[in-house]
Structure formats: C-alpha cells, structure tokens
C-alpha positions, 0 to 999 in steps of 0.5 A: 672643107676639111682643109680649111678647118685644119688651117684654122686650127692650126693658125693659133698654135703657130701664132704665139710660137712666131711672137716669141721668137720675135720677143726673144732678142728684145728680151735678151737686150732688156736683159742686158740692159738691166744687168749692165744697170746693176754692175756699173757701180761695181765697174765704177767704184774699181774704176774709181780705185785706180785714180787719184783723189783729185781725178775722182772727184772731177765734174764731170767724172774722169773717164780716161786716165793713166791708172795708178796703184797707189791707192791699193798701195796705201790700203796694204800699207795702212795695216788691212791684213788683220782685219781681212784675216779676221773677216776670213776667220769669222765667214769660215767657221761661222758657215761650217757651224751653220752647215754642221748644225743646219744639215741635221736640222733641215733633214728632221724637219723635211724627210724625217719631220718631227712633231709641230714642224711648222711651228718649229720652222716658224720659231726659226724664221722668227728671230729674224724679224727682231731688227739687229738695233733692238737686240744689240743692247743686251746682246752687248751687255751679255757679251761684256758680262763674260768678257767677250768684247773685241773677241773674234769668237763672239762675231762667229757665234753671232754670225752662226745664229744669224745665218742659221735659220735662213741655212735650215729653210734653204736646205730643207727645200733642197731635202725635200726633193730628194726622193723618199724611196732612196732612203727607204731602199737605204734602210732595207739594206742594212744602212743607218739613218746617219750613212744614209744622210752621209752617202746618200742624201748629202751627195744629191744636195750638194749643190744646194748646200754649196750655194746655203754656204755662199750665201752665209758667207756673203752675209757674214763677210759684210756684217757690219753692225756687230762688228762696230759695236762689239769689236775695237781692234784686235777682232775688227772686220773688214766693214769696220776697216772702211769707216776708217776713210770717213774722217773729219777732213772729209771722204777719200774716195779712190782710197775708200773704192780700194779698199771696197775693192780689195774688200769685195774680192774675196767674196767675188773669188768665192762665187766665182769658183762655186757658180756652178754649184751655185746655179744647180743649187738655186734651180735644184728642184725647179725643173721636174 
C-alpha cells in the first residue's frame, strides 16, 4: 500500500518535467523562426546593397546575382565622411555627458534617496511623454535666437536631454541591486561618498552602465527629427544623409541600401564588442 501511494505521489512530479523536455526543441525552433524573421529585413538590405539598381527592383526579386561594390563606391564618393563624423561626435559626446550627469542622479535616487524621490523620477520620465514634434517649434526659436542652428553642439545638448531620463531610470535599477552593506563597510573604513561610488559601486554596476551607454548611443545615432530640422550642411548627421537618396527622379534602392548598411555598421560593431557587457547589464539583478 505504501508503495502504491509513493507511485501516485511521484507521478505528477515527473510528468511536467517530461513535458518540458518535449517542449524544449519546439520552443528552440520557434525562437529561431522568430529571430530569423526579425533579421531577414536586415539581411535583405545588405544583399540589395551589392546589387545593381536594375536587380534591386526586379519582380520577382533577384536572389542569385554577381555582387558589385559600385554602390558603396558611390556612397563614399558622395561625401558620407562628414556626416559619419558628425554622427560619431554627437553620439559619443552626448553619451559621455549622459553618463556623467546620470550616474550621480541615479545614485542619489537609489542608495542615497532624496526627498520626494518618486516625484523626481516622475518628472524625469514625464519629459519623454511630450511628442518631439510638439516641442520642435519652441526649440527652433530658442536655437535660432542663440545663433546655434546647424551647430553640432546643439545636437549634443539635445541628445543628452533626450537620453538622460532613460539613463537615470536604467542606472537607478542597477544601483538598487548593490547591497547597502558595501557602502556601510566602506564608510566605516573611512572612505568618502565619492570614493565609495568610484571604487566600490561603479565596478559592480559597470555592466549596467555599458548597457545604458549602448542604448543611448543607438538612440542618438538613429535620431532624425532634430537633425533634419536644426541642421543644414555643417552639422548634418547620417540619417539626414540617407534622405538625399529620395529624389524627384525616384528612389534608388541599391544605393540607399548601401548607405543604410554603412550607417548601421558602427552601431552593429559597437554592439558586437559590448555584447557580453550588454547581456550582463540587461540581466543585472534578474537572478538572485
């Protein structure tokens, strides 16, 4: 009788485990299908970049073709260099400013809370609720009054303001995962607040800071609305350059795909280099 009871009690525990083993390969296949579905437009863009304009618009699409580098030669010969430099400078400078300003703010709102912390957090995130198209007119008036139109530093300031709320919220969640006992121990050893932040806290949350920096870089690199309305030639960025391929004569698909591939390559390389830090940062604190 005891044996029968033991068999009845053990059966429900093993059945879900067997079912989960059977569902594993199916979920893996489904994940691959979804991943390839998201990646296919990027793959098709890169393939089209190596086609001629005639091959790029054929119906049905041309799958097998002889690759050509003429489109990339046209992109680099068309003066993409200054646009890339402007995007690189605006992205890197704004990301550095975001980290310099957002790190103390996130630290104060997590491990060293201030009065009305929730109100401060809501104020930060409320700045993202205003549509950018509703703010472009006053921004344009102010920038024009200051004589800062077509100035790369204008984009740096705007990109910093655009990414700072997101960075504060992200880094605050990382700071909250740091045990307060570490700060208390550092304080007992005579470390100042800034030394504790620099030598104790920041090394722990460095993956989170890397993830925050990469996301801010992606947002700044891809930003188009401010760049197209506040720049002309000297401070124009890569997204503005891509618009030049849409002409009254039509849309040049192959050349546009080549330019888009060149524009996406720096962000892809940055993400590939920081992929380990990115995964650690996005999963920081997820597993106790």
